Every structure is written in structure tokens, then in C-alpha cells.
N, C-alpha and C positions, 0 to 999 in steps of 0.2 A: 534341492529340489523337492517338491510336493510332490506325492504319489498322483497324478493326471485324474484317476479315478475317484478318488474326496476330492478332487478340487472341481472338477467342471462339472457343467450338468451330463444326464444320462445320456441326452439327444445327440451333446455337442460329441462326447465321451464315443457312443456309440456308431454315429457318422465316420468322425474321423478314424477309428479304430477297421472299420468293415473297407473304408475306401483304402487305408493304409495296407493291409492285408491282402483286399481285390488286387492292386493298382502290383503288389512284389509278387503276387502268385504270377500274375498276368504278364510281369516281365521276364522272370524266370520259364516259362514257358515258352514266351518269344524269344528270350537267348535262346535256350535251349533246342525249339523248332529252326533258327536257324544254322547254328552249331551244326545241329544233325543235318541238315537239308546241305551247309555247305561242304560239309565232310564228304556228306554223298556224292556232291556233283565233281570233289576233287577226285574220288575215287572212281568217278564212272569215266571222268577225263583222262586220268592215269591211264585204266584197264582199254578205254579205247585207240588211246595213244599206241602202248603196245603194240595192239594187233595191227594200228595202219604200219607203224613201223617196219613191224615183222614182212607186213605184205611189200612195201617198197623196197626195203633189204632183199626181200624174192625175185623180184623183177630186176633191180637196180645188179645183182649178181646174173641173172641169164644174160645183161646187157654186158655186164663186163666180159665175162666168159667167152661170150660170141666175140667179142673183141681182139682178148687175147688169143684163141684158138684162129683168129683169122690173122693176126699177124703172126702167129708161129707157122702156119701155113705160109705165106707170103717171104719172110725171112728163112725158111727151107727150103725154097724153089730154085732148083741148079740154076736156071737160067738167071735168074736176079744175082746170085751168086757170081758166076760167071762175067758178069755185065760191070760186076763192082771190080775183078781182079783186074779184067782189060785197062789197058792205058786209056787216057781218056782221049789221046788222038787214036787211037788204033781203030783200022778198016770195022774189024769185030764190032768195038762199042757203038760208033757210029750207026752201025749196021741196027744192031740190036734198040735204040736209044726209043725209035718210033714203038716197038711190044713192050719196052720196058715200062712208058708210057700207059698203053693201056692198061698195062695188069695192074697197075698203080692207081688207073681211074677206075677200074673198072668195080672195084668195092665198093666206093663213093656213089654209084651211079646206084647199083644194088641193093644196099643198105640203106635205107633213112636216116636213120640217127648219125649216120658219118658223113662229117663235113668233108674231110678229103685225108689223103691217104699220101704222107711225103717219104722220100727215100733223100737221107742226106749221105754222101758219099763222099768217102776220103779221096784224097789229090784228083780233084774238079773245081774247077774256078767257073765253067759255067752253068747256067741255070736252064733246065728244059722243065716244061712244066703246062699245064693244060689247067688255068684254073690256079688253084691252090694245089691240086695232085703234079706231082712228078717228082725229077731229082733236081737237090739244093745242094751248095755248097758245104761243106762240111764248117765250114766254121761261121755259118753265119748259127748253129746249134751251140757251137762254143760259146758264143755272144750271150746266149740266153741265159736269164735269170736261174732256170733250173737245168740249165747241163750236170751241177755237179750232184744230183742225183741220180742220175743215168752211169757218167763215167766210171763208177766204180761197182755196177749194177749188170746186169746180164738184160735185165727190164724192169719199168716202173712206170708207176700212173701218176702223172699229172697233174697238178690241182689246177683250179678253173686259172687260164691266163690268154692274154693275148696270140690270135696267132701269129710266126716271126715274119712270114712271108704274105705278098700279096695287101694289098688294102680293100677295107671291107667295112660295111658301116658299123657303129658302134655296138648296135644289138646282136650283128653276127661273127664280130670282131672276138670273142670269149669263146672259147674250148676246151673242155678237157682232153687229155692228151695218154696215149698207152704208148710207151718208145719202147724199143726193145732191140739191142746190138745183132747185126749181121753179121756171122762168122764164117771164114774158107773154113775151107774142109782139116783145116791144117789149124785150127783154133782160133786165126788172127782173125780180129775184128777191122770187116773192111767197109763199113758203116752203120750208120743208127736208122730203121726204119719208125717213121711214129705216125698212128693214126690217131687220128682228130673228131671228136664227138662232138656234135651240135649240142650247145647249152637248151635248146627247147626241147631236144629230144630228152635229155636229161631233167629239162623242168616238167615234161608230162608227166616222167615217173617218180620225181622226188616231190617236186611241190604240189600234188594234188592235195587237196582236202588244208591247205599249209595257212587257210583264212589267218591274220591275225596273229601268224607264229612265224617265230624267225626258225629256218630250220638248215641245218647244218650236215655233210657228210666230210668225216674225219678217216685216214688211214691210221694203218696200225701204230704210228707214230705220233699221231695228234696233228698229222698236219695237216690245213683245211683244203679239201677237194671240190668243194662248191657249198655256196650259200645258197639259199632262197627264201624271200618272203615279197607278199602281194605287197606291201605298202613299204616302199627305201625309208620313209619317214620315220616309222616304229622300228625300225629294223636295231637288233643289235650286232656290234660291231663284231667281228671276228680278235681285235685288239681286244676287245674288254675283257675278253674272256677265255682266252690262248693262256694266259698264265695261273689258269685255277679248272680248268677243263680236266686237267691230267686228275690234282688233287680230288674233284667232284667225283668223276668218275671211279675212283679208288675207294673214297670213302661207300659209296652206294653199288657197289658192284653186285649185291646181290639183288637190289629193290631195283637196278634199272631207274629210278627215278632220284629227284634232291630238289629240295627248297632251297633257293641263292636269293641275293641282292646284287645287280648289276645296273645300280643308280637308282632301281625300283627292284618291289618283290618279282620274283619270276618261279617259274615250276619248269624244271629241266626232266625231260623222259628222253629215255635213248634205246638204242637196240644196234646189237650188235651182228653182225655178219657173219656164217658157222663158217663160212669158206674163205676171205680174204681177211678176215677181222676188221674190216670196215665199218664205223660208227656211224649212225643215222639219227641224229641228236633233232628234237626240239624242245625250243626256248618258248613258252606260254608267258606271257604278263599274269600275273597275280589276278589283277583287275579283270581280265578279257576271263577268265575263267569263275569267277565270283559274279560277275555281271548277272548272269542268271539267277544269284542269289541275292543278289542283292536288289531283282524287281519283287521274290519273294519276301525279301527285307521292309521293302516299303508297302506289302499288303500285310504283311505278320503287324506293323506299324500302327499301321490304319485298323487294321481287325484290333490290334491293343486299344487306339486310343478309342473304337465304339463300344470296346468293353469295359473299358473304366468309366466311359462317359452313361454309359448302363448301369454300372455300379453304384454308380452316382447318386442315380435315378433312385434305383431299388434300397440303396441304401437310406437314402431321406425316407421313401414311403416306409419303409419295414422299421425306420428310429420312430416317424411319429407313431409308427402304429402298436410300438412296445412303450412309448411315452404316455399315450394318450390314456391309457389306463389309469397309470400313475399320478398324470396331472390330477385324472379324476378324482381320484384318492386324498392328492394331497387340497385340494381344493375342498373338499367334505370334510379335512380334518382342520382344517382353520376357520369354516362354517363352526365347528362343533367346538372349537376354542372360542368362539365369542359367546355361545350359550345356544345356542340351534341345535336342540336334538329332535329334530323333526326331519333331518337331514337323511336320504337313503340314496343309494350308487346303485344307477340301471346297469344290472347283472345281466347280458348277455355273453360272459365266456363261461368256456365249458375247460380252461387251463387253471393252472397256479394263477391268473390274476382271477378268474372266479371263485376261487376260492379264495382270495383275499378279500374282494369286492363284500363276498358271503360273509366272511367271518366282521368286516368292519359294520355291515348292515348289521350284524347279531348284536356286535360291541355296543352299537349307537343301540339299540330296542333295551338291550341288559342294564345302561347305565340308565335309561331313561324310567326305565323300571326300579331302579334299585334307588334313583330318587324321589320319584314318587311314595316306594315304601320308607324312605328315609322322613318324607316330609309327614308321612302318615305318621309313622312311629311316634314323633317329634308333637305332634297333634296330640296323640292318645295320652303322651305320656305327660302333657302339659294340663289336656284336661284330668287324666286321673290324679294329679296334683292338687288341680283345685279342688277333686271332688273329695281328696283324704280332707283337706282341706277344711271342705262345706263336712262332712260327713264328722269330723271330729267337734263340728256345734252344732250339737243338738236344739233347731232354732227353737222348739217351744219349751224347753227348759228355758232357753235363753230370757224368752218374751214372758215368760209365765214368772221369771225370776226377777228383772228391771219392772213388772209391773208390781209386785209385791214392796220393791224396795222404793218404788213410786209412793206408793200407796202408804210405805211408813214414812217418808219423808213430809204427807202432805200431812198427815197426823201431826208431826212432830214441829209443823209449821215451817220446811226448809224449801218455798214454794223455788228459790232460786235451783236446788238441786232435782226438784221433780222436772221442772222443765230440762233441765241439761239430760236425766235418763231421760224423758220422753224422746228428743232430739235423737239421742243415743240409738233407740228404739227404731225409732224411724229412720235412720241409716242403716244399723242392720237389717231391717226389712226389705232394703231397696239393695242391699250389698249382696245378701243373700240371693234375693230373686227368687228364690225356689229352686235354683242348681240350674238358671240361665246364666248364658255367657253374652247378651245384648240386650240391653235395655234402651228402651226411648232418649231423645237427648234429652224432655221433660221431664223424667223420671232422675234422670242422672244430674238436671239440674236442682231437683229434688234434694237430692243427697246431698249435692254441693251447697246449698243454704243450710241443710241443718249443721252441717261441717260448717261452715261460715258463720251460727249464732254460735255452735259451742267457742268455737275461737274468738267472738266477740267479748262472750262472758268471760274468757279466761285472761282477754289482754287488757278488759275494762275500757273498752272504745277505742285504744287509743291508736289500735291498724284499721283502717277503712278500707271498706271492699265493695266496689264496684262492681256488676253482674249485670251484663247487657247481651242478652243472647235473643235476636228474633223468634218470635211465637212461630215462623213458617218454619224453622226450622226442629222445633218441639216433636214433630211426627217420626223424623227420620231415627231409624235406629244405629246403635254404636256399641263396642264394648264399652261393658261396666268398669265405673270407677278409673278411668283413666284421666278425669280431670284433676283430683282430689290430691292427687301425691304431686303434683305439679305446683299447686298452692299452698301444699305442707312444706314442702324447699322453701319457696318462699319466706314463709314463717319464718322456719328454724335456722335458713343460710342467708336468705336475702337481706332480711331486716332483724336479723338476730343483732339484743344489744343496741336498734333502734328505738328511741321514745316514740318515735310514729311515722307512718308508713302507708303506701296506699296499695293494694291490689287488685288490677281490673282485671275481667272474666265479661272477655264477648265473642262474639259467631258471625261469621258473614258465610256465602255462599256462592256458586256459580251452577251451569247447568250440570257440570256432574259430581263438584267436591263438594264437603262441607269445611269450613275451616275455624278451629277452637283456640284462640288465644288466651293466654295467660301473661300477664305482665306486670312485673313492681320496681316502684324506684327503689332497689337496695344497692347492697355495696355491688354487688355485681361479680364475675367471676372468669377465672382462664379458661375460655373453651375449651382447649386443646385437654385439657385434665378429667372433662367430663367423660370420654369414654374409659376413663383406668380407677378414679376416683370410684371408693366404694360408697359415700354419700351420695351417689348420685346412683345408687341399683335402681330406682322407680321410673328414672328418664330411660336407662337401659330396658327396664322388662315392658314399659307401656310402647318403646318406640321396637320391638321385637314383638311384642304379642300385631300390632298394628299391621306391623311386615309381612306377619305367617297367615292373619286372615287375608291380607289384600294385595300384597305383595308391594313391592319396592320401590314403585311409583308415591303411597302411599308413608305415612311417619311424625315423628315429630322433627321437628328443625328448631334448632335452638342459636339465639345471639345473646351475647353478653360484652359488656364493656366494665372494665373495672371503677366502682364509684358512680356506675350512671344506669344500673338496674338490668333487670334478667328480662327476656320478651323469649316466650316458647307458643310457636304454633303447632297443632296436631292437625293433620290432613287425612279426610277421610270419604270414602265413596257416599254418596247418598242410597242407603237401603230403607225401603218404606215397609219391609220384613224383617222379621231376627231370619238369617239365612238356613237352611235346613244344614249344612256341612257347612260350620265357618274357619276349615280350615285349609283354605286352597289356596294361598298364596302360591304365586305363581310366576 
């Protein structure tokens, strides 16, 4: 896979990277915040519940200790012991029944939390009671579900159970009981005293602040004493947890809390009473604990979405700000690539972009200066070469020598040689032109006429020359000696070995340009080889001179076909005077 930083645009890469980094950071921050908040909520819940359970245990212990003391006082009452030792039908027992009933009932009347006090007497078949308070047959107790708990003990607490005697509404039948054996002076069991506690009283103490919590009270053997829950639909059943309670308490004996699953994840917190070793336990659904955290989670999620949207906007704006100067630079470089050297980047940056733009502007200026310098050097070089060539020929010496030869030819009667020398001298005067680079079209035509006359003498009228240039063109200035090389090429290459032929030189003009045409009916050539062939140096020199002087929109255009002749068209601007600086080709 290719590196995305080398494949995609800078704006797309910057935008995507910024969004990804922002999303990762925001997600990590949100997840961390939620985790820390959740942990803090759990720890606060554990701490507050431990304090609450400890307070509940203290209140329960006070209540339990009071019941145990009351039972001990009643079970140790000599009057009650004597009553149980008498025969059921004895006069003494019948006479004491009313007093015993008052003794048993008084406790339930005095203390609000006590439901009833019951005395189960052996060798009794009749039940004497006021409401649930009274003396009952021992056999009733023997048939109860919890009799085995007291059978082998002097006293015990009995967990939540329905009262064994009398009929009560459903919400009043359930009680928690404390049973104590009544012993004679000889240590023989004569009955069992049972104090029943109201569930409503227990609930006031044990179920306070138990909203959405399953609260259990266990004895020292992890047997259920009571269970409370404000919503029975959400109640955790003792049957589901009793097999695991001992193991959970043992594994986390020091922490007094654990996390376990009973159909769902729950937090278990407990506290043990110091005196009775009873355990008060809360089982809280984990979802209830984290309910506040979930609200925080929603807030964090909304904040994260908002931050990501803000990051998207910021990434878009920042990427545009970063990409804009780069795009301006690329646009300027493309314009420079097309030949535009007047491009300048508006630079109002003072950072790295400012340095980059400033360096580009300086580079453009330097390139433009170098091109001007190169053009100037080329122009001076060509002028120097021409000047050297001109200086190599002493015009006065040349003219005087030709005149002397001409007179010698006249004296010897060689009129044709004399005419040729006169034509050559005129050609040289026009060609040198006192060092000027530009001459008028009329002077160029005079030079061409001299050359044509010389060629007519040479070729004995076998080659026809037709010159047709309008007089309106003769006043314009053109680079000198630009037509003669093409006429010479037609003679040497186009009409070579031809017994006869025709060369036509013509001219035309439009509003801005002059067009000079040299055309022959010779053997033609392959135009593609013109640029490389040494025999076409004249064509290249004239073409380069015109473009050097006037630019690429002017020059020489050649059209030639084998055995059909060659046609050359020179395009030049209209100049009414010789230019002061003839090397401004741009």
C-alpha cells in the first residue's frame, strides 16, 4: 500500500489526519472520563452503603438485644415456671392462667415492635390466649417448620415465617421470632417462650434507604432471617443466592463487598454485627449503580459529537488556510511553465509560506533577468561576429580594387567582365551598408537584381527570374541579405542539373506584416531534413535572425514537394525606420 502522504492531496491528508487524531483523542478522553466517573460512583456507593449497613446493624442489635433480655426476664420469672410445673387440671394452674395471660400480653402492649408473646407448655391440651398472646399446646410448636432449630438449643432466632397460631391478614402474618426454652429449677424443659417481632418494625430499621436494593439479614450460619425490597418485581430471590453466599463472603471477607452475577451483574455489600455476627447484605443491580454514570455517558457522548463536529469545521478551515498558499504557488509555477515570467505571488505571510513566496518571486525575477542577459549576450555576439566579418573587409580597399580591375577589363575590351565587376561592387556596397543591420526593401531588391544579373550571365539565360514586389513595400526596413540565400538555394539545390527553370520572387503585405516569397519549380526536397542538413544553413540563419529581431511570431516557412518545387515565405513586421535596438525578440 502506498504512503497516503505521497498519494492524496495535502488538503485531504491534513483534513483526514486532523479528524482521526481529534476523534481518537476525544474518544480516549470520553472513555477515560466515563471509566473514572463510573469507578468513583461505585466507590461512593460502596462507602455510603457500608456506613448505612453498619448503622442498620447497630439499630437491629439494639432491638434484638432488647428482645433477648425481655425473653430472659420472662423465662426466669418464678411465677411462670411454677405455672408450667403444675398439672393442667390443677386448681393452682387454673387460678394462675389469668395472671400468666396478663404477664405475656403486657410486653406486646408496652413495646411497639413486638407482635405477640407465646408460651408453648408441655402437658397442655387447651389454648388460652388473647389475640396471639397466650399459652398454647406444645404440639403446635413441634409441627412447625423451625422446631428443629430450637430443639437442640436453649434459645435461637427464627427467620421470617408465618405465625403458627391465629389468623391474620397476609401483611401481618409474617414475623421474626426469638425462642427460648423455659427450664425448671432442676434444669428440665417445661416449655418454650416465643417472642414474635412485627415485620413492619423490622422493616423500619432494615429497609430504610433500600430503594432498588435487595436487602438480606442472615444469621451466623447464613440462614435467612429477613429480606426486604421496595419492588418485588426486581427482588433477588434467596434461593438464587444461598448456594453462593458463603463463598462470596469468605472470598471478600476483608473488603466486605464483591461483584457477582445472579442472572445479571450485581454489586454485593455487607456488614457483620459485632455481637451476634449477623450479616446485613445489600445486593444492588449494577445498572442501578451506573444509572448516573450513563447520564454522564450521554453528556460525554453529546460533548464528544459536538467536539468532533467542531474539529471537522476547524480541520476544514485550517486545511484551506494551509493549502491556499500552496495552491497559489502551484498556479504561479504552471503559468511560469507556459513562459509567463511576469508572474508574482501576493505575499502577506510572515512565516515559512512567506519565505517560500518571497523566494519564488525572487526566482522569477532572476530568471527573467537571466533570459534578458542571455538574449542581450546573443545579440551582442551576433553583432560582434558581423562586425568582425565587416572589419575583416576593408570597404575602401575592396571598392578601389574592384574599380581598378573594372578599368583593366574595359581597356582590354572585356565588357562582360566589366559589367560583372560593376554588379559585384554594387552588391558589396549594399551588403556592407556601412555596418547597418537593416536596409529598405528597395535596397534589398537592388541587391537581389545585381545577384540575378550575375546569375543570368553565368547560366546564359537558361534560368528565368521573375521579381514582383509592390512599390508600396519598398519603404519598409527589413534585415539585410535575407532573400538572396533562398534564391541561391533554388539555383544550387532546386534547379541544379536542370536545363531551364524559373525562380519567382514576390511580395505582399497586410495591416501589420510583410510577406516575401521565393518560389522555384525545381526538384523539391524533404522538409523534415531541412533542420538538420548542412546545405540548409542559410535557411536556419535567416530564420533565427528574424526571430531574434522580432520574436517567434515571425520567421521563415518552407513548403516543398519532391519534383514539384519549393516555396519559401518570409514574414516580417512593418518598420518605417531602422530600429534603434534590433535584438528585442521576446
